[in-house]
VOTOR-923598 format. One record per residue (C-alpha): residue number from 1; residue in three letters; x, y, z. Coordinates in steps of 0.25 Angstrom, whole numbers. Each point is the difference from the previous one (the first is absolute). Example, Ala and Ser with C-alpha at 12.3 -4.5 7.8 and 13.67 -1.06 7.14 Angstrom:
VOTOR-923598
<pt><num>1</num><residuo>Ala</residuo><east>49</east><north>-18</north><up>31</up></pt>
<pt><num>2</num><residuo>Ser</residuo><east>6</east><north>14</north><up>-2</up></pt>
***
This chain:
VOTOR-923598
<pt><num>1</num><residuo>Met</residuo><east>-218</east><north>216</north><up>-124</up></pt>
<pt><num>2</num><residuo>Lys</residuo><east>-2</east><north>-8</north><up>12</up></pt>
<pt><num>3</num><residuo>Lys</residuo><east>0</east><north>-13</north><up>-8</up></pt>
<pt><num>4</num><residuo>Thr</residuo><east>13</east><north>4</north><up>-7</up></pt>
<pt><num>5</num><residuo>Met</residuo><east>7</east><north>3</north><up>14</up></pt>
<pt><num>6</num><residuo>Val</residuo><east>-5</east><north>-14</north><up>4</up></pt>
<pt><num>7</num><residuo>Trp</residuo><east>6</east><north>-7</north><up>-12</up></pt>
<pt><num>8</num><residuo>Ile</residuo><east>13</east><north>8</north><up>2</up></pt>
<pt><num>9</num><residuo>Cys</residuo><east>1</east><north>-4</north><up>14</up></pt>
<pt><num>10</num><residuo>Thr</residuo><east>-3</east><north>-15</north><up>-3</up></pt>
<pt><num>11</num><residuo>Gly</residuo><east>11</east><north>0</north><up>-10</up></pt>
<pt><num>12</num><residuo>Ile</residuo><east>10</east><north>6</north><up>9</up></pt>
<pt><num>13</num><residuo>Leu</residuo><east>-3</east><north>-11</north><up>11</up></pt>
<pt><num>14</num><residuo>Ala</residuo><east>0</east><north>-11</north><up>-10</up></pt>
<pt><num>15</num><residuo>Ala</residuo><east>14</east><north>5</north><up>-6</up></pt>
<pt><num>16</num><residuo>Ser</residuo><east>5</east><north>1</north><up>15</up></pt>
<pt><num>17</num><residuo>Ala</residuo><east>-5</east><north>-14</north><up>3</up></pt>
<pt><num>18</num><residuo>Ile</residuo><east>7</east><north>-6</north><up>-13</up></pt>
<pt><num>19</num><residuo>Thr</residuo><east>13</east><north>7</north><up>3</up></pt>
<pt><num>20</num><residuo>Tyr</residuo><east>0</east><north>-5</north><up>15</up></pt>
<pt><num>21</num><residuo>Thr</residuo><east>-3</east><north>-14</north><up>-4</up></pt>
<pt><num>22</num><residuo>Gly</residuo><east>11</east><north>0</north><up>-10</up></pt>
<pt><num>23</num><residuo>Leu</residuo><east>10</east><north>5</north><up>11</up></pt>
<pt><num>24</num><residuo>Phe</residuo><east>-5</east><north>-10</north><up>10</up></pt>
<pt><num>25</num><residuo>Lys</residuo><east>2</east><north>-11</north><up>-10</up></pt>
<pt><num>26</num><residuo>Asn</residuo><east>14</east><north>5</north><up>-4</up></pt>
<pt><num>27</num><residuo>Asp</residuo><east>4</east><north>1</north><up>15</up></pt>
<pt><num>28</num><residuo>Ser</residuo><east>-6</east><north>-14</north><up>3</up></pt>
<pt><num>29</num><residuo>Ala</residuo><east>8</east><north>-6</north><up>-12</up></pt>
<pt><num>30</num><residuo>Gln</residuo><east>12</east><north>7</north><up>4</up></pt>
<pt><num>31</num><residuo>Glu</residuo><east>-1</east><north>-6</north><up>15</up></pt>
<pt><num>32</num><residuo>Arg</residuo><east>-3</east><north>-14</north><up>-6</up></pt>
<pt><num>33</num><residuo>Ala</residuo><east>13</east><north>1</north><up>-9</up></pt>
<pt><num>34</num><residuo>Glu</residuo><east>8</east><north>5</north><up>12</up></pt>
<pt><num>35</num><residuo>Ser</residuo><east>-5</east><north>-11</north><up>9</up></pt>
<pt><num>36</num><residuo>Leu</residuo><east>3</east><north>-11</north><up>-11</up></pt>
<pt><num>37</num><residuo>Ser</residuo><east>14</east><north>6</north><up>-1</up></pt>
<pt><num>38</num><residuo>Thr</residuo><east>2</east><north>-1</north><up>15</up></pt>
<pt><num>39</num><residuo>Gln</residuo><east>-5</east><north>-14</north><up>0</up></pt>
<pt><num>40</num><residuo>Gln</residuo><east>9</east><north>-4</north><up>-11</up></pt>
<pt><num>41</num><residuo>Lys</residuo><east>12</east><north>6</north><up>7</up></pt>
<pt><num>42</num><residuo>Val</residuo><east>-3</east><north>-8</north><up>13</up></pt>
<pt><num>43</num><residuo>Thr</residuo><east>-2</east><north>-13</north><up>-8</up></pt>
<pt><num>44</num><residuo>Ala</residuo><east>13</east><north>2</north><up>-7</up></pt>
<pt><num>45</num><residuo>Ala</residuo><east>7</east><north>2</north><up>13</up></pt>
<pt><num>46</num><residuo>Gln</residuo><east>-5</east><north>-13</north><up>6</up></pt>
<pt><num>47</num><residuo>Pro</residuo><east>11</east><north>-11</north><up>1</up></pt>
<pt><num>48</num><residuo>Val</residuo><east>0</east><north>-11</north><up>-10</up></pt>
<pt><num>49</num><residuo>Gln</residuo><east>1</east><north>-11</north><up>11</up></pt>
<pt><num>50</num><residuo>Pro</residuo><east>-12</east><north>-3</north><up>9</up></pt>
<pt><num>51</num><residuo>Thr</residuo><east>0</east><north>8</north><up>13</up></pt>
<pt><num>52</num><residuo>Phe</residuo><east>-9</east><north>-1</north><up>13</up></pt>
<pt><num>53</num><residuo>Ser</residuo><east>-13</east><north>7</north><up>-1</up></pt>
<pt><num>54</num><residuo>Ser</residuo><east>-5</east><north>8</north><up>12</up></pt>
<pt><num>55</num><residuo>Glu</residuo><east>-9</east><north>-10</north><up>5</up></pt>
<pt><num>56</num><residuo>Ala</residuo><east>3</east><north>-9</north><up>12</up></pt>
<pt><num>57</num><residuo>Val</residuo><east>0</east><north>-15</north><up>-1</up></pt>
<pt><num>58</num><residuo>Asp</residuo><east>-1</east><north>-11</north><up>10</up></pt>
<pt><num>59</num><residuo>Phe</residuo><east>-4</east><north>-14</north><up>2</up></pt>
<pt><num>60</num><residuo>Gly</residuo><east>-9</east><north>-5</north><up>-11</up></pt>
<pt><num>61</num><residuo>Ser</residuo><east>4</east><north>11</north><up>-10</up></pt>
<pt><num>62</num><residuo>Tyr</residuo><east>3</east><north>-4</north><up>-14</up></pt>
<pt><num>63</num><residuo>Gly</residuo><east>6</east><north>7</north><up>-12</up></pt>
<pt><num>64</num><residuo>Gln</residuo><east>11</east><north>9</north><up>-5</up></pt>
<pt><num>65</num><residuo>Asp</residuo><east>4</east><north>6</north><up>13</up></pt>
<pt><num>66</num><residuo>Val</residuo><east>1</east><north>-14</north><up>7</up></pt>
<pt><num>67</num><residuo>Tyr</residuo><east>8</east><north>-5</north><up>-12</up></pt>
<pt><num>68</num><residuo>Glu</residuo><east>10</east><north>12</north><up>2</up></pt>
<pt><num>69</num><residuo>Leu</residuo><east>0</east><north>-2</north><up>15</up></pt>
<pt><num>70</num><residuo>Gln</residuo><east>3</east><north>-15</north><up>-1</up></pt>
<pt><num>71</num><residuo>Ser</residuo><east>11</east><north>2</north><up>-11</up></pt>
<pt><num>72</num><residuo>Arg</residuo><east>7</east><north>11</north><up>8</up></pt>
<pt><num>73</num><residuo>Leu</residuo><east>-1</east><north>-8</north><up>13</up></pt>
<pt><num>74</num><residuo>Lys</residuo><east>6</east><north>-12</north><up>-7</up></pt>
<pt><num>75</num><residuo>Leu</residuo><east>12</east><north>8</north><up>-5</up></pt>
<pt><num>76</num><residuo>Leu</residuo><east>3</east><north>4</north><up>14</up></pt>
<pt><num>77</num><residuo>Gly</residuo><east>-1</east><north>-14</north><up>5</up></pt>
<pt><num>78</num><residuo>Phe</residuo><east>-13</east><north>2</north><up>8</up></pt>
<pt><num>79</num><residuo>Phe</residuo><east>-9</east><north>-8</north><up>-9</up></pt>
<pt><num>80</num><residuo>Gly</residuo><east>3</east><north>-14</north><up>-5</up></pt>
<pt><num>81</num><residuo>Gly</residuo><east>-13</east><north>-4</north><up>-6</up></pt>
<pt><num>82</num><residuo>Lys</residuo><east>-5</east><north>1</north><up>-14</up></pt>
<pt><num>83</num><residuo>Val</residuo><east>-3</east><north>14</north><up>-5</up></pt>
<pt><num>84</num><residuo>Asp</residuo><east>-15</east><north>-2</north><up>-3</up></pt>
<pt><num>85</num><residuo>Ser</residuo><east>-6</east><north>13</north><up>3</up></pt>
<pt><num>86</num><residuo>His</residuo><east>-8</east><north>-5</north><up>11</up></pt>
<pt><num>87</num><residuo>Phe</residuo><east>2</east><north>5</north><up>14</up></pt>
<pt><num>88</num><residuo>Gly</residuo><east>-1</east><north>-13</north><up>8</up></pt>
<pt><num>89</num><residuo>Ser</residuo><east>6</east><north>-5</north><up>13</up></pt>
<pt><num>90</num><residuo>Ser</residuo><east>15</east><north>-1</north><up>-5</up></pt>
<pt><num>91</num><residuo>Thr</residuo><east>-1</east><north>15</north><up>-5</up></pt>
<pt><num>92</num><residuo>Leu</residuo><east>-6</east><north>4</north><up>13</up></pt>
<pt><num>93</num><residuo>Lys</residuo><east>12</east><north>-6</north><up>8</up></pt>
<pt><num>94</num><residuo>Ala</residuo><east>10</east><north>6</north><up>-10</up></pt>
<pt><num>95</num><residuo>Val</residuo><east>-6</east><north>14</north><up>1</up></pt>
<pt><num>96</num><residuo>Lys</residuo><east>0</east><north>-1</north><up>16</up></pt>
<pt><num>97</num><residuo>Gly</residuo><east>14</east><north>-4</north><up>-1</up></pt>
<pt><num>98</num><residuo>Phe</residuo><east>4</east><north>12</north><up>-9</up></pt>
<pt><num>99</num><residuo>Gln</residuo><east>-8</east><north>10</north><up>9</up></pt>
<pt><num>100</num><residuo>Lys</residuo><east>6</east><north>-5</north><up>13</up></pt>
<pt><num>101</num><residuo>Glu</residuo><east>15</east><north>1</north><up>-6</up></pt>
<pt><num>102</num><residuo>Phe</residuo><east>-3</east><north>14</north><up>-5</up></pt>
<pt><num>103</num><residuo>Gly</residuo><east>-6</east><north>5</north><up>12</up></pt>
<pt><num>104</num><residuo>Ile</residuo><east>-14</east><north>0</north><up>-4</up></pt>
<pt><num>105</num><residuo>Arg</residuo><east>-12</east><north>-5</north><up>8</up></pt>
<pt><num>106</num><residuo>Pro</residuo><east>-1</east><north>-14</north><up>-5</up></pt>
<pt><num>107</num><residuo>Asp</residuo><east>-15</east><north>0</north><up>-3</up></pt>
<pt><num>108</num><residuo>Gly</residuo><east>1</east><north>-7</north><up>-14</up></pt>
<pt><num>109</num><residuo>Val</residuo><east>-7</east><north>12</north><up>-6</up></pt>
<pt><num>110</num><residuo>Val</residuo><east>8</east><north>6</north><up>-12</up></pt>
<pt><num>111</num><residuo>Gly</residuo><east>-3</east><north>14</north><up>0</up></pt>
<pt><num>112</num><residuo>Ala</residuo><east>8</east><north>13</north><up>-4</up></pt>
<pt><num>113</num><residuo>Lys</residuo><east>11</east><north>-1</north><up>10</up></pt>
<pt><num>114</num><residuo>Thr</residuo><east>3</east><north>-15</north><up>-3</up></pt>
<pt><num>115</num><residuo>Lys</residuo><east>-1</east><north>2</north><up>-15</up></pt>
<pt><num>116</num><residuo>Leu</residuo><east>10</east><north>12</north><up>1</up></pt>
<pt><num>117</num><residuo>Lys</residuo><east>10</east><north>-9</north><up>9</up></pt>
<pt><num>118</num><residuo>Leu</residuo><east>-1</east><north>-11</north><up>-10</up></pt>
<pt><num>119</num><residuo>Val</residuo><east>2</east><north>9</north><up>-12</up></pt>
<pt><num>120</num><residuo>Asn</residuo><east>12</east><north>6</north><up>6</up></pt>
<pt><num>121</num><residuo>Ala</residuo><east>6</east><north>-13</north><up>4</up></pt>
<pt><num>122</num><residuo>Thr</residuo><east>-1</east><north>-6</north><up>-14</up></pt>
<pt><num>123</num><residuo>Pro</residuo><east>5</east><north>12</north><up>-9</up></pt>
<pt><num>124</num><residuo>His</residuo><east>4</east><north>-10</north><up>-11</up></pt>
<pt><num>125</num><residuo>Trp</residuo><east>-13</east><north>-9</north><up>0</up></pt>
<pt><num>126</num><residuo>Lys</residuo><east>-6</east><north>-3</north><up>-13</up></pt>
<pt><num>127</num><residuo>Pro</residuo><east>-12</east><north>-9</north><up>-4</up></pt>
<pt><num>128</num><residuo>Thr</residuo><east>7</east><north>-13</north><up>-4</up></pt>
<pt><num>129</num><residuo>Glu</residuo><east>-12</east><north>-10</north><up>1</up></pt>
<pt><num>130</num><residuo>Thr</residuo><east>-13</east><north>0</north><up>-7</up></pt>
<pt><num>131</num><residuo>Pro</residuo><east>-11</east><north>5</north><up>8</up></pt>
<pt><num>132</num><residuo>Met</residuo><east>-10</east><north>-11</north><up>3</up></pt>
<pt><num>133</num><residuo>His</residuo><east>-11</east><north>9</north><up>1</up></pt>
<pt><num>134</num><residuo>Arg</residuo><east>0</east><north>3</north><up>-14</up></pt>
<pt><num>135</num><residuo>Asn</residuo><east>-6</east><north>-9</north><up>-11</up></pt>
<pt><num>136</num><residuo>Asn</residuo><east>12</east><north>-6</north><up>-6</up></pt>
<pt><num>137</num><residuo>Gln</residuo><east>0</east><north>-12</north><up>-10</up></pt>
<pt><num>138</num><residuo>Gly</residuo><east>7</east><north>-13</north><up>2</up></pt>
<pt><num>139</num><residuo>Ser</residuo><east>13</east><north>3</north><up>-5</up></pt>
<pt><num>140</num><residuo>Asp</residuo><east>1</east><north>13</north><up>9</up></pt>
<pt><num>141</num><residuo>Gln</residuo><east>-4</east><north>-8</north><up>12</up></pt>
<pt><num>142</num><residuo>Gly</residuo><east>10</east><north>-11</north><up>-3</up></pt>
<pt><num>143</num><residuo>Gln</residuo><east>11</east><north>11</north><up>-1</up></pt>
<pt><num>144</num><residuo>Ala</residuo><east>-5</east><north>6</north><up>13</up></pt>
<pt><num>145</num><residuo>Ala</residuo><east>1</east><north>-13</north><up>7</up></pt>
<pt><num>146</num><residuo>Asn</residuo><east>14</east><north>-2</north><up>-5</up></pt>
<pt><num>147</num><residuo>Asn</residuo><east>4</east><north>14</north><up>5</up></pt>
<pt><num>148</num><residuo>Asn</residuo><east>-6</east><north>-4</north><up>14</up></pt>
<pt><num>149</num><residuo>Asn</residuo><east>8</east><north>-13</north><up>1</up></pt>
<pt><num>150</num><residuo>Lys</residuo><east>13</east><north>8</north><up>-4</up></pt>
<pt><num>151</num><residuo>Ser</residuo><east>-3</east><north>10</north><up>10</up></pt>
<pt><num>152</num><residuo>Asp</residuo><east>-2</east><north>-10</north><up>11</up></pt>
<pt><num>153</num><residuo>Gln</residuo><east>13</east><north>-7</north><up>-3</up></pt>
<pt><num>154</num><residuo>Asn</residuo><east>8</east><north>13</north><up>-1</up></pt>
<pt><num>155</num><residuo>Glu</residuo><east>-5</east><north>4</north><up>14</up></pt>
<pt><num>156</num><residuo>Glu</residuo><east>6</east><north>-12</north><up>6</up></pt>
<pt><num>157</num><residuo>Thr</residuo><east>14</east><north>7</north><up>-1</up></pt>
<pt><num>158</num><residuo>Met</residuo><east>4</east><north>13</north><up>6</up></pt>
<pt><num>159</num><residuo>Gly</residuo><east>5</east><north>4</north><up>-14</up></pt>
<pt><num>160</num><residuo>Ser</residuo><east>-14</east><north>1</north><up>-5</up></pt>
<pt><num>161</num><residuo>Ala</residuo><east>1</east><north>16</north><up>0</up></pt>
<pt><num>162</num><residuo>Asn</residuo><east>15</east><north>0</north><up>-3</up></pt>
<pt><num>163</num><residuo>Thr</residuo><east>3</east><north>10</north><up>-11</up></pt>
<pt><num>164</num><residuo>Met</residuo><east>14</east><north>2</north><up>3</up></pt>
<pt><num>165</num><residuo>Gly</residuo><east>5</east><north>-14</north><up>-3</up></pt>
<pt><num>166</num><residuo>Leu</residuo><east>4</east><north>-3</north><up>14</up></pt>
<pt><num>167</num><residuo>Ser</residuo><east>3</east><north>-14</north><up>5</up></pt>
<pt><num>168</num><residuo>Glu</residuo><east>-9</east><north>-8</north><up>10</up></pt>
<pt><num>169</num><residuo>Asn</residuo><east>11</east><north>1</north><up>10</up></pt>
<pt><num>170</num><residuo>Asp</residuo><east>0</east><north>15</north><up>-1</up></pt>
<pt><num>171</num><residuo>Leu</residuo><east>-15</east><north>1</north><up>2</up></pt>
<pt><num>172</num><residuo>Lys</residuo><east>0</east><north>-9</north><up>12</up></pt>
<pt><num>173</num><residuo>Ile</residuo><east>11</east><north>7</north><up>7</up></pt>
<pt><num>174</num><residuo>Met</residuo><east>-7</east><north>13</north><up>-3</up></pt>
<pt><num>175</num><residuo>Ala</residuo><east>-12</east><north>-6</north><up>8</up></pt>
<pt><num>176</num><residuo>Asn</residuo><east>9</east><north>-4</north><up>11</up></pt>
<pt><num>177</num><residuo>Ala</residuo><east>6</east><north>14</north><up>1</up></pt>
<pt><num>178</num><residuo>Val</residuo><east>-14</east><north>6</north><up>-1</up></pt>
<pt><num>179</num><residuo>Tyr</residuo><east>-5</east><north>-9</north><up>11</up></pt>
<pt><num>180</num><residuo>Gly</residuo><east>13</east><north>2</north><up>9</up></pt>
<pt><num>181</num><residuo>Glu</residuo><east>0</east><north>15</north><up>-2</up></pt>
<pt><num>182</num><residuo>Ser</residuo><east>-15</east><north>4</north><up>1</up></pt>
<pt><num>183</num><residuo>Arg</residuo><east>-9</east><north>-11</north><up>4</up></pt>
<pt><num>184</num><residuo>Gly</residuo><east>-7</east><north>9</north><up>10</up></pt>
<pt><num>185</num><residuo>Glu</residuo><east>-2</east><north>11</north><up>-10</up></pt>
<pt><num>186</num><residuo>Pro</residuo><east>-13</east><north>3</north><up>-7</up></pt>
<pt><num>187</num><residuo>Phe</residuo><east>-1</east><north>-7</north><up>-14</up></pt>
<pt><num>188</num><residuo>Glu</residuo><east>3</east><north>13</north><up>-7</up></pt>
<pt><num>189</num><residuo>Gly</residuo><east>13</east><north>1</north><up>8</up></pt>
<pt><num>190</num><residuo>Gln</residuo><east>4</east><north>-14</north><up>-4</up></pt>
<pt><num>191</num><residuo>Val</residuo><east>-2</east><north>2</north><up>-14</up></pt>
<pt><num>192</num><residuo>Ala</residuo><east>9</east><north>13</north><up>1</up></pt>
<pt><num>193</num><residuo>Val</residuo><east>11</east><north>-8</north><up>6</up></pt>
<pt><num>194</num><residuo>Ala</residuo><east>0</east><north>-10</north><up>-12</up></pt>
<pt><num>195</num><residuo>Ala</residuo><east>-1</east><north>12</north><up>-9</up></pt>
<pt><num>196</num><residuo>Val</residuo><east>13</east><north>6</north><up>6</up></pt>
<pt><num>197</num><residuo>Ile</residuo><east>7</east><north>-13</north><up>-2</up></pt>
<pt><num>198</num><residuo>Leu</residuo><east>-4</east><north>1</north><up>-15</up></pt>
<pt><num>199</num><residuo>Asn</residuo><east>3</east><north>15</north><up>-1</up></pt>
<pt><num>200</num><residuo>Arg</residuo><east>14</east><north>-3</north><up>5</up></pt>
<pt><num>201</num><residuo>Val</residuo><east>2</east><north>-12</north><up>-10</up></pt>
<pt><num>202</num><residuo>Lys</residuo><east>-4</east><north>11</north><up>-11</up></pt>
<pt><num>203</num><residuo>Ser</residuo><east>10</east><north>10</north><up>5</up></pt>
<pt><num>204</num><residuo>Pro</residuo><east>14</east><north>0</north><up>-5</up></pt>
<pt><num>205</num><residuo>Ser</residuo><east>5</east><north>3</north><up>15</up></pt>
<pt><num>206</num><residuo>Phe</residuo><east>-4</east><north>-14</north><up>5</up></pt>
<pt><num>207</num><residuo>Pro</residuo><east>2</east><north>-14</north><up>-4</up></pt>
<pt><num>208</num><residuo>Asn</residuo><east>-9</east><north>-4</north><up>-12</up></pt>
<pt><num>209</num><residuo>Thr</residuo><east>-7</east><north>-12</north><up>6</up></pt>
<pt><num>210</num><residuo>Pro</residuo><east>-10</east><north>-1</north><up>12</up></pt>
<pt><num>211</num><residuo>Ser</residuo><east>10</east><north>-10</north><up>7</up></pt>
<pt><num>212</num><residuo>Gly</residuo><east>12</east><north>10</north><up>-2</up></pt>
<pt><num>213</num><residuo>Val</residuo><east>-8</east><north>11</north><up>6</up></pt>
<pt><num>214</num><residuo>Ile</residuo><east>-6</east><north>-7</north><up>12</up></pt>
<pt><num>215</num><residuo>Phe</residuo><east>14</east><north>-6</north><up>4</up></pt>
<pt><num>216</num><residuo>Gln</residuo><east>8</east><north>12</north><up>-3</up></pt>
<pt><num>217</num><residuo>Pro</residuo><east>7</east><north>2</north><up>14</up></pt>
<pt><num>218</num><residuo>Gly</residuo><east>-7</east><north>9</north><up>9</up></pt>
<pt><num>219</num><residuo>Ala</residuo><east>-12</east><north>2</north><up>-9</up></pt>
<pt><num>220</num><residuo>Phe</residuo><east>-11</east><north>-7</north><up>8</up></pt>
<pt><num>221</num><residuo>Thr</residuo><east>-2</east><north>-3</north><up>14</up></pt>
<pt><num>222</num><residuo>Ala</residuo><east>-7</east><north>-13</north><up>-2</up></pt>
<pt><num>223</num><residuo>Val</residuo><east>13</east><north>-5</north><up>-6</up></pt>
<pt><num>224</num><residuo>Ala</residuo><east>8</east><north>4</north><up>12</up></pt>
<pt><num>225</num><residuo>Asp</residuo><east>-9</east><north>-6</north><up>10</up></pt>
<pt><num>226</num><residuo>Gly</residuo><east>-4</east><north>-13</north><up>-8</up></pt>
<pt><num>227</num><residuo>Gln</residuo><east>-14</east><north>3</north><up>-2</up></pt>
<pt><num>228</num><residuo>Ile</residuo><east>2</east><north>-1</north><up>-15</up></pt>
<pt><num>229</num><residuo>Trp</residuo><east>-1</east><north>-15</north><up>2</up></pt>
<pt><num>230</num><residuo>Leu</residuo><east>-14</east><north>0</north><up>6</up></pt>
<pt><num>231</num><residuo>Thr</residuo><east>-10</east><north>-6</north><up>-8</up></pt>
<pt><num>232</num><residuo>Pro</residuo><east>-8</east><north>11</north><up>-7</up></pt>
<pt><num>233</num><residuo>Asn</residuo><east>-16</east><north>0</north><up>0</up></pt>
<pt><num>234</num><residuo>Glu</residuo><east>-9</east><north>1</north><up>-11</up></pt>
<pt><num>235</num><residuo>Thr</residuo><east>-1</east><north>15</north><up>3</up></pt>
<pt><num>236</num><residuo>Ala</residuo><east>14</east><north>2</north><up>-3</up></pt>
<pt><num>237</num><residuo>Gln</residuo><east>0</east><north>-8</north><up>-13</up></pt>
<pt><num>238</num><residuo>Lys</residuo><east>-12</east><north>9</north><up>-4</up></pt>
<pt><num>239</num><residuo>Ala</residuo><east>8</east><north>12</north><up>3</up></pt>
<pt><num>240</num><residuo>Val</residuo><east>11</east><north>-4</north><up>-9</up></pt>
<pt><num>241</num><residuo>Arg</residuo><east>-10</east><north>-3</north><up>-11</up></pt>
<pt><num>242</num><residuo>Gln</residuo><east>-6</east><north>13</north><up>1</up></pt>
<pt><num>243</num><residuo>Ala</residuo><east>13</east><north>7</north><up>-1</up></pt>
<pt><num>244</num><residuo>Leu</residuo><east>3</east><north>-8</north><up>-12</up></pt>
<pt><num>245</num><residuo>Asn</residuo><east>-13</east><north>4</north><up>-6</up></pt>
<pt><num>246</num><residuo>Gly</residuo><east>5</east><north>15</north><up>1</up></pt>
<pt><num>247</num><residuo>Trp</residuo><east>-6</east><north>5</north><up>12</up></pt>
<pt><num>248</num><residuo>Asp</residuo><east>10</east><north>8</north><up>8</up></pt>
<pt><num>249</num><residuo>Pro</residuo><east>-6</east><north>7</north><up>12</up></pt>
<pt><num>250</num><residuo>Ser</residuo><east>14</east><north>6</north><up>4</up></pt>
<pt><num>251</num><residuo>Gly</residuo><east>-1</east><north>9</north><up>-12</up></pt>
<pt><num>252</num><residuo>Gly</residuo><east>14</east><north>-5</north><up>-6</up></pt>
<pt><num>253</num><residuo>Cys</residuo><east>7</east><north>0</north><up>13</up></pt>
<pt><num>254</num><residuo>Leu</residuo><east>14</east><north>-7</north><up>2</up></pt>
<pt><num>255</num><residuo>Tyr</residuo><east>0</east><north>0</north><up>15</up></pt>
<pt><num>256</num><residuo>Tyr</residuo><east>-9</east><north>-2</north><up>12</up></pt>
<pt><num>257</num><residuo>Phe</residuo><east>2</east><north>0</north><up>15</up></pt>
<pt><num>258</num><residuo>Asn</residuo><east>-7</east><north>-1</north><up>14</up></pt>
<pt><num>259</num><residuo>Pro</residuo><east>2</east><north>14</north><up>7</up></pt>
<pt><num>260</num><residuo>Arg</residuo><east>-2</east><north>-7</north><up>13</up></pt>
<pt><num>261</num><residuo>Thr</residuo><east>11</east><north>-10</north><up>-2</up></pt>
<pt><num>262</num><residuo>Ala</residuo><east>10</east><north>6</north><up>-10</up></pt>
<pt><num>263</num><residuo>Thr</residuo><east>14</east><north>2</north><up>5</up></pt>
<pt><num>264</num><residuo>Ser</residuo><east>6</east><north>6</north><up>-13</up></pt>
<pt><num>265</num><residuo>Lys</residuo><east>1</east><north>15</north><up>0</up></pt>
<pt><num>266</num><residuo>Trp</residuo><east>2</east><north>0</north><up>-15</up></pt>
<pt><num>267</num><residuo>Ile</residuo><east>-14</east><north>-6</north><up>-3</up></pt>
<pt><num>268</num><residuo>Trp</residuo><east>-6</east><north>12</north><up>6</up></pt>
<pt><num>269</num><residuo>Ser</residuo><east>7</east><north>9</north><up>-10</up></pt>
<pt><num>270</num><residuo>Arg</residuo><east>-7</east><north>-7</north><up>-12</up></pt>
<pt><num>271</num><residuo>Pro</residuo><east>-12</east><north>8</north><up>-6</up></pt>
<pt><num>272</num><residuo>Gln</residuo><east>-13</east><north>-6</north><up>6</up></pt>
<pt><num>273</num><residuo>Val</residuo><east>-12</east><north>-3</north><up>-9</up></pt>
<pt><num>274</num><residuo>Lys</residuo><east>-10</east><north>-6</north><up>9</up></pt>
<pt><num>275</num><residuo>Thr</residuo><east>-3</east><north>-9</north><up>12</up></pt>
<pt><num>276</num><residuo>Ile</residuo><east>-8</east><north>-13</north><up>-1</up></pt>
<pt><num>277</num><residuo>Gly</residuo><east>-2</east><north>-7</north><up>13</up></pt>
<pt><num>278</num><residuo>Glu</residuo><east>12</east><north>1</north><up>9</up></pt>
<pt><num>279</num><residuo>His</residuo><east>10</east><north>2</north><up>-12</up></pt>
<pt><num>280</num><residuo>Ile</residuo><east>5</east><north>13</north><up>-6</up></pt>
<pt><num>281</num><residuo>Phe</residuo><east>3</east><north>-2</north><up>-15</up></pt>
<pt><num>282</num><residuo>Cys</residuo><east>10</east><north>9</north><up>-6</up></pt>
<pt><num>283</num><residuo>Met</residuo><east>9</east><north>3</north><up>-13</up></pt>
***
């Protein structure tokens, strides 16, 4: 009798162990399936074009992040060298120049803050040159060299980022206006002034050329006091290029004013969007 009871208990324990093991395996398989599904969704959500990783890059770095860094800086006019994926002295100088103009401590280290500013400043950036850190064959390398040469030639003119079909004279007078109106403002504010000019060009309520907008009677203080004819610096020219590339820090505004010097009561009635430096931008 005792032996029978022992065998019965042993059988019950064995059956329970088998059932538990089966349930455990099923749960594990279900968890793996759910994990795989989540990973697939994340992968599907990743952008097609390369984007910065979460790793900081600095002098001596090499690879995809440096390639994207150089090409974005080149698009903005900060970097004039070859996009070779190597963080050398020319890239370091370009990074520090970008950081300084965007209010970031110019330490030359491209961390999360610098990357975010750079991405926001180049919303229409796309990889246009073959990354040299990849093993490309001769034909691809030759094509990349041709692209580099064309990019270098295009950067010699203000119209390198011109997607609106504007004339060189219009772009130059825009740089004059940005310099005359906002040379003491942060770089973001100078880009915003250039963007306001372009927003007016696109609006049916204003002339349809930058020159027409800028020289519209009473539109800009720099025209009234003659500062429009001052020679613009490279910063003003970069601000125009960034506005042409699609960056609009003003948020689509058509007006801006300095509250400390504004004499028009009408301008205060406009819906205010944001303040950048000493200027209030409004609709």
